[in-house]
C-alpha positions as CSV (number, residue, x, y, z in Angstrom):
1,X,-20.2,351.5,207.3
2,X,-17.7,353.6,206.3
3,X,-17.3,357.2,206.6
4,X,-17.3,359.6,203.5
5,X,-15.9,363.1,202.7
6,X,-16.2,365.8,205.5
7,X,-18.4,368.6,204.7
8,X,-16.5,371.1,202.6
9,X,-18.2,374.7,203.2
10,X,-17.1,378.1,202.2
11,X,-17.8,381.7,204.3
12,X,-19.6,384.7,202.7
13,X,-18.0,387.5,201.0
14,X,-15.7,389.5,203.2
15,X,-15.4,393.2,202.4
16,X,-13.5,395.4,200.2
17,X,-11.2,398.2,201.5
18,X,-10.9,401.1,202.8
19,X,-14.3,400.9,204.7
20,X,-15.4,398.1,205.6
21,X,-17.8,375.9,199.1
22,X,-27.8,364.9,206.1
23,X,-28.9,363.0,209.1
24,X,-26.0,361.0,211.5
25,X,-26.5,358.0,212.4
26,X,-27.2,355.8,215.9
27,X,-22.9,355.3,216.9
28,X,-21.0,352.7,215.2
29,X,-18.0,350.7,215.1
30,X,-17.3,353.7,212.0
31,X,-18.3,357.2,212.2
32,X,-20.3,358.1,210.0
33,X,-20.5,360.1,206.9
34,X,-19.9,363.9,206.8
35,X,-20.5,367.0,204.5
36,X,-19.5,369.4,201.8
37,X,-20.8,372.3,203.9
38,X,-21.9,375.5,202.7
39,X,-21.1,379.2,204.6
40,X,-23.3,380.6,207.0
41,X,-25.6,383.3,206.5
42,X,-23.9,386.7,205.3
43,X,-25.0,389.5,207.9
44,X,-25.8,392.7,206.4
45,X,-22.9,395.2,204.9
46,X,-21.8,398.2,207.3
47,X,-22.7,400.8,206.0
48,X,-20.2,402.5,203.0
49,X,-19.8,398.8,202.6
50,X,-20.4,396.3,199.3
51,X,-19.8,392.8,199.2
52,X,-17.6,391.1,197.3
53,X,-16.6,388.1,196.7
54,X,-18.2,384.1,196.8
55,X,-21.3,382.7,199.0
56,X,-21.5,379.2,198.9
57,X,-24.8,378.0,200.7
58,X,-26.3,374.4,200.2
59,X,-29.7,375.5,202.1
60,X,-31.5,377.6,200.0
61,X,-31.8,376.2,196.2
62,X,-33.8,372.9,195.7
63,X,-31.6,370.1,196.3
64,X,-34.4,368.3,193.6
65,X,-32.8,370.0,190.7
66,X,-29.0,368.4,191.6
67,X,-27.2,365.4,189.6
68,X,-26.5,363.2,192.5
69,X,-24.5,361.0,190.1
70,X,-21.3,361.2,191.3
71,X,-18.7,358.0,190.0
72,X,-22.2,357.2,187.5
73,X,-23.3,356.3,191.3
74,X,-27.5,357.4,192.2
75,X,-27.3,359.2,195.2
76,X,-29.8,360.8,197.8
77,X,-32.1,359.0,200.3
78,X,-34.5,357.7,197.1
79,X,-31.2,355.9,195.4
80,X,-32.3,353.2,193.5
81,X,-30.6,349.6,193.9
82,X,-32.0,347.7,190.7
83,X,-29.4,347.2,187.4
84,X,-26.0,346.8,186.0
85,X,-22.9,346.6,188.2
86,X,-19.4,348.4,186.4
87,X,-16.6,345.0,185.9
88,X,-14.5,346.8,187.4
89,X,-15.9,347.7,190.9
90,X,-13.2,345.5,194.2
91,X,-16.0,345.1,196.0
92,X,-17.8,341.2,195.2
93,X,-20.5,341.2,197.1
94,X,-20.6,345.5,197.5
95,X,-20.5,346.9,194.1
96,X,-21.2,350.3,195.1
97,X,-21.8,350.5,198.1
98,X,-25.5,350.8,198.5
99,X,-24.5,350.5,202.9
100,X,-24.2,346.4,201.6
101,X,-28.4,346.8,201.5
102,X,-28.1,345.3,197.5
103,X,-25.0,343.8,195.0
104,X,-26.7,345.3,191.8
105,X,-26.5,349.5,192.1
106,X,-28.6,350.8,189.5
107,X,-24.9,352.4,187.3
108,X,-24.9,355.4,185.0
109,X,-22.2,354.8,182.1
110,X,-22.1,358.1,180.6
111,X,-22.6,360.5,183.4
112,X,-19.6,361.1,186.2
113,X,-20.4,364.1,188.5
114,X,-22.1,365.7,191.4
115,X,-24.3,369.0,190.3
116,X,-25.5,371.3,193.3
117,X,-27.6,373.7,191.9
118,X,-27.6,377.3,192.0
119,X,-25.6,377.0,195.6
120,X,-22.9,379.6,195.2
121,X,-23.7,383.8,194.4
122,X,-20.6,386.3,193.0
123,X,-20.6,389.6,194.1
124,X,-18.4,392.1,192.5
125,X,-20.0,395.5,194.5
126,X,-23.5,394.9,194.8
127,X,-25.8,393.6,196.9
128,X,-27.4,391.6,193.8
129,X,-24.9,389.1,192.5
130,X,-23.6,389.3,189.3
131,X,-24.5,385.2,188.5
132,X,-25.6,382.2,190.3
133,X,-23.4,379.1,190.4
134,X,-23.5,375.3,190.2
135,X,-21.3,373.3,192.2
136,X,-19.7,370.6,190.4
137,X,-18.0,367.6,191.5
138,X,-16.9,364.5,189.5
139,X,-14.3,361.6,190.4
140,X,-10.3,362.2,189.0
141,X,-9.9,358.5,189.5
142,X,-11.9,355.6,190.4
143,X,-14.8,356.2,192.5
144,X,-15.8,353.0,195.1
145,X,-19.1,354.7,197.5
146,X,-19.9,352.7,200.9
147,X,-23.0,354.2,200.3
148,X,-24.1,356.5,197.3
149,X,-27.3,357.0,198.7
150,X,-25.4,359.5,201.7
151,X,-23.8,361.5,198.1
152,X,-25.6,364.9,197.7
153,X,-27.2,367.4,200.2
154,X,-31.4,367.8,201.9
155,X,-32.7,371.1,201.9
156,X,-32.5,373.5,204.4
157,X,-29.4,371.5,205.7
158,X,-26.0,373.2,206.5
159,X,-24.1,369.9,204.8
160,X,-23.5,368.3,202.0
161,X,-21.8,365.1,201.8
162,X,-20.2,362.5,200.4
163,X,-19.7,358.6,201.3
164,X,-16.4,356.8,200.4
165,X,-15.5,352.7,201.3
166,X,-12.9,351.6,202.7
167,X,-8.7,351.1,202.0
168,X,-10.1,353.6,199.4
169,X,-8.4,356.8,197.6
170,X,-10.1,359.0,195.1
171,X,-9.7,362.2,193.2
172,X,-12.0,364.8,193.1
173,X,-12.0,368.2,191.0
174,X,-14.8,370.7,192.3
175,X,-15.2,374.0,190.0
176,X,-17.7,377.1,189.8
177,X,-20.2,376.4,186.1
178,X,-22.9,379.0,185.4
179,X,-26.0,378.2,186.2
180,X,-28.3,379.5,183.5
181,X,-24.9,378.6,180.6
182,X,-22.5,375.7,182.2
183,X,-19.8,377.7,181.5
184,X,-17.1,377.2,183.3
185,X,-16.1,380.9,185.8
186,X,-14.0,382.1,187.3
187,X,-13.7,383.7,190.6
188,X,-12.1,387.0,190.9
189,X,-11.1,386.9,194.7
190,X,-9.4,384.2,197.1
191,X,-12.0,382.3,198.2
192,X,-12.5,378.9,201.0
193,X,-13.4,375.7,201.6
194,X,-13.7,374.2,204.5
195,X,-13.7,370.4,205.1
196,X,-15.2,369.0,208.5
197,X,-15.3,366.0,210.7
198,X,-11.8,364.6,209.8
199,X,-11.6,361.7,212.1
200,X,-10.9,357.7,212.6
201,X,-12.9,355.4,213.1
202,X,-13.4,353.0,215.9
203,X,-10.3,350.2,216.6
204,X,-11.6,347.0,217.1
205,X,-11.6,345.4,220.7
206,X,-8.8,343.2,219.0
207,X,-6.8,345.9,219.3
208,X,-6.2,346.1,215.3
209,X,-5.2,350.2,215.9
210,X,-6.1,353.2,213.6
211,X,-9.2,352.4,211.2
212,X,-10.7,354.3,209.2
213,X,-8.9,357.3,208.9
214,X,-9.3,360.1,207.0
215,X,-6.6,362.1,204.8
216,X,-7.2,365.1,202.5
217,X,-4.4,366.6,200.3
218,X,-5.0,369.6,198.4
219,X,-2.8,371.5,195.9
220,X,-2.5,374.8,195.1
221,X,-3.9,376.5,197.7
222,X,-3.5,380.7,198.8
223,X,-3.2,379.8,202.6
224,X,-5.1,377.5,204.7
225,X,-6.6,378.2,208.8
226,X,-8.3,376.0,211.7
227,X,-8.7,376.8,215.0
228,X,-5.5,377.6,216.8
229,X,-4.8,379.4,213.4
230,X,-6.5,382.4,212.4
231,X,-6.9,383.3,208.9
232,X,-5.1,385.5,207.2
233,X,-6.2,389.3,206.2
234,X,-7.9,390.0,203.2
235,X,-8.3,393.7,201.7
236,X,-5.5,394.6,204.2
237,X,-8.8,394.0,206.9
238,X,-9.0,390.6,209.3
239,X,-11.0,387.6,206.8
240,X,-14.5,387.3,207.8
241,X,-14.1,384.2,209.7
242,X,-11.4,385.6,211.9
243,X,-14.6,386.8,214.5
244,X,-15.2,382.8,214.8
245,X,-11.7,380.4,214.5
246,X,-10.1,380.8,217.6
247,X,-6.2,381.0,218.0
248,X,-3.8,379.2,218.9
249,X,-3.9,380.6,223.2
250,X,-7.1,378.3,222.9
251,X,-7.5,375.6,221.7
252,X,-4.8,372.7,219.8
253,X,-6.0,370.7,217.1
254,X,-2.6,368.9,217.3
255,X,-4.8,365.8,219.0
256,X,-7.3,365.8,216.3
257,X,-5.1,366.3,212.4
258,X,-1.9,366.3,211.3
259,X,-1.4,368.7,209.3
260,X,1.7,368.7,206.7
261,X,2.3,371.7,204.4
262,X,4.3,370.7,201.9
263,X,5.5,372.3,197.8
264,X,4.3,370.3,194.5
265,X,5.5,371.1,191.3
266,X,6.6,375.3,192.5
267,X,2.6,374.9,194.5
268,X,1.1,375.0,197.6
269,X,-0.3,372.0,198.7
270,X,-0.8,370.9,202.3
271,X,-2.0,367.6,203.9
272,X,-4.3,366.6,206.6
273,X,-4.7,363.3,208.5
274,X,-7.2,362.2,211.1
275,X,-6.3,361.6,214.4
276,X,-9.4,361.2,216.6
277,X,-12.0,358.5,217.0
278,X,-15.4,359.7,216.4
279,X,-19.0,358.5,216.1
280,X,-21.9,359.2,213.8
281,X,-23.1,361.7,216.9
282,X,-20.1,363.5,216.9
283,X,-20.7,365.6,213.4
284,X,-21.6,368.5,212.8
285,X,-25.1,369.5,211.4
286,X,-24.4,373.5,211.2
287,X,-22.6,376.3,211.6
288,X,-23.2,376.9,215.4
289,X,-21.4,372.8,216.3
290,X,-18.1,374.4,214.6
291,X,-17.8,378.1,215.6
292,X,-17.4,379.8,218.2
293,X,-16.8,383.5,219.1
294,X,-13.0,384.8,218.8
295,X,-12.3,388.0,220.8
296,X,-14.9,391.8,220.7
297,X,-16.3,390.1,218.0
298,X,-19.8,391.5,217.4
299,X,-21.9,387.8,216.9
300,X,-23.7,387.9,214.0
301,X,-23.6,384.6,213.5
302,X,-25.3,381.7,215.1
303,X,-22.7,380.2,217.4
304,X,-22.1,377.4,220.7
305,X,-20.0,379.7,223.2
306,X,-17.0,381.6,223.4
307,X,-13.5,380.6,222.7
308,X,-12.9,380.3,226.4
309,X,-15.9,378.8,226.6
310,X,-13.8,376.4,225.1
311,X,-11.4,375.1,227.9
312,X,-14.1,375.8,230.8
313,X,-14.3,372.9,233.2
314,X,-18.2,371.9,233.6
315,X,-19.8,372.5,236.8
316,X,-19.8,368.6,237.2
317,X,-16.1,368.6,237.2
318,X,-16.1,365.6,234.2
319,X,-15.6,366.0,230.6
320,X,-17.3,363.4,228.6
321,X,-18.1,359.5,229.1
322,X,-17.7,357.1,226.7
323,X,-18.8,356.4,223.1
324,X,-20.0,354.2,220.4
325,X,-20.7,350.6,219.8
326,X,-20.7,348.7,223.3
327,X,-21.0,349.5,226.9
328,X,-20.4,351.7,228.8
329,X,-19.0,352.7,225.1
330,X,-15.6,351.7,222.8
331,X,-13.8,355.2,223.2
332,X,-13.1,356.5,226.5
333,X,-12.1,360.3,226.5
334,X,-12.7,361.0,229.9
335,X,-10.6,364.4,231.6
336,X,-11.7,365.3,235.3
337,X,-11.1,368.9,236.3
338,X,-11.6,371.6,237.8
339,X,-10.7,375.3,239.0
340,X,-6.9,374.6,238.7
341,X,-7.4,373.7,234.4
342,X,-8.9,377.0,234.0
343,X,-7.4,379.8,231.3
344,X,-5.1,376.2,230.3
345,X,-5.5,374.4,227.2
346,X,-7.4,371.4,228.8
347,X,-9.9,371.2,226.1
348,X,-13.4,370.3,228.8
349,X,-15.3,372.8,227.6
350,X,-18.6,371.4,227.0
351,X,-21.9,372.2,224.3
352,X,-24.0,374.8,226.7
353,X,-27.6,373.9,227.7
354,X,-30.0,376.0,225.7
355,X,-27.2,377.2,223.4
356,X,-27.2,377.9,219.7
357,X,-25.6,374.2,219.2
358,X,-29.1,371.2,218.4
359,X,-30.1,369.8,221.7
360,X,-28.2,366.2,220.8
361,X,-24.4,368.1,221.6
362,X,-25.8,369.2,224.9
363,X,-23.3,368.6,228.0
364,X,-20.7,366.8,225.1
365,X,-16.4,368.4,225.0
366,X,-16.7,370.8,222.3
367,X,-13.5,368.8,221.7
368,X,-15.3,365.8,219.7
369,X,-16.3,367.8,216.9
370,X,-15.1,370.9,216.7
371,X,-11.3,371.1,216.6
372,X,-11.2,368.6,213.4
373,X,-11.8,370.3,210.2
374,X,-10.0,372.8,208.7
375,X,-10.2,375.1,205.2
376,X,-8.6,375.7,202.5
377,X,-7.7,378.7,200.5
378,X,-8.3,379.3,197.3
379,X,-6.3,382.1,195.2
380,X,-8.5,384.5,193.1
381,X,-8.3,383.8,189.0
382,X,-9.6,380.3,189.6
383,X,-12.2,378.2,188.9
384,X,-11.6,374.6,189.8
385,X,-9.2,372.9,192.9
386,X,-9.2,369.1,193.2
387,X,-8.4,367.2,196.3
388,X,-7.9,364.2,197.0
389,X,-9.4,361.8,199.5
390,X,-8.8,358.4,201.3
391,X,-10.1,356.5,203.5
392,X,-8.0,353.7,205.6
393,X,-8.7,349.9,206.3
394,X,-10.6,348.4,208.4
395,X,-10.1,344.6,208.9
396,X,-13.9,344.1,210.2
397,X,-15.6,346.0,207.0
398,X,-17.0,343.6,204.6
């Protein structure tokens, strides 16, 4: 199995002054698909405030309205595996993915897009959005999925996803179109899109080193943020996400992602390369899985704890367990800790029992899931952006 693109998401609109953009399989030799994701529910604005900005949510509109044909391959759990295959597909026994369940997926020669209908709203100073938007994703280079039936979103779930096969790279264009007219819509405010679950596959017992390494490259960005790097201020005030992103004193992502800013053709760019191994059990399924409450935030959104909890040793004195295939597990990331580590960047904290996260994460270290995402901010006035998503090779993969 190969990992798909990590979840992406757009946090809710920030207020202007002066007042205030799928179920996970069991552990396998490779990480399981990850989503483009929505934004957390936006709380009511404070008195005297009016909403202004872009809000993206994959949880509310009906996925049955979507077009799920990225690269021409039918997506979703009911995707058909029958019909002609494209002649230029690199795999002879696994031509479009279908998770290698079939070798003749139905291929659409004319329509190559994933259209997530009515998932975005644009606010310009009123509680009522001035426009409801589709998010349209197209491939700008050849697209080879691992399993196209893993593409898209499921009603009520936070994240959407795109599957990509091993040893592949694809250019992806994301643009906003008016849901009623189909016209491309420029966003008059800076907006964010977040990509989650950036990790690698599990190295084989033969010691082949890093496999299925996920990489994202984007240009034309205004800035970026992640746990360990707070978002920039908006409208002269802290961005809404600032209350839920831990600073460098609490979280380090150095063991999880290599982040390299650059400049190309006068545009600011960033390349993010995954460093940490992951399994399907690590995949986030909700915003609570990836957000912690920082400082004196009001905690309007659901979170799994506070930034202080990220480095708090569990009562057992042991953080982590063997993960992945085999017994006891191919990934051994276990830290013995105690009171002496409190306050250091030990990353020993675990998801609490009774917290906002799903039960499957209880007792699992935050470090397995929470620090493996990056949010890219795009400048006001843009209607589209592009990224290049790559998945490294795996000698054990078909």
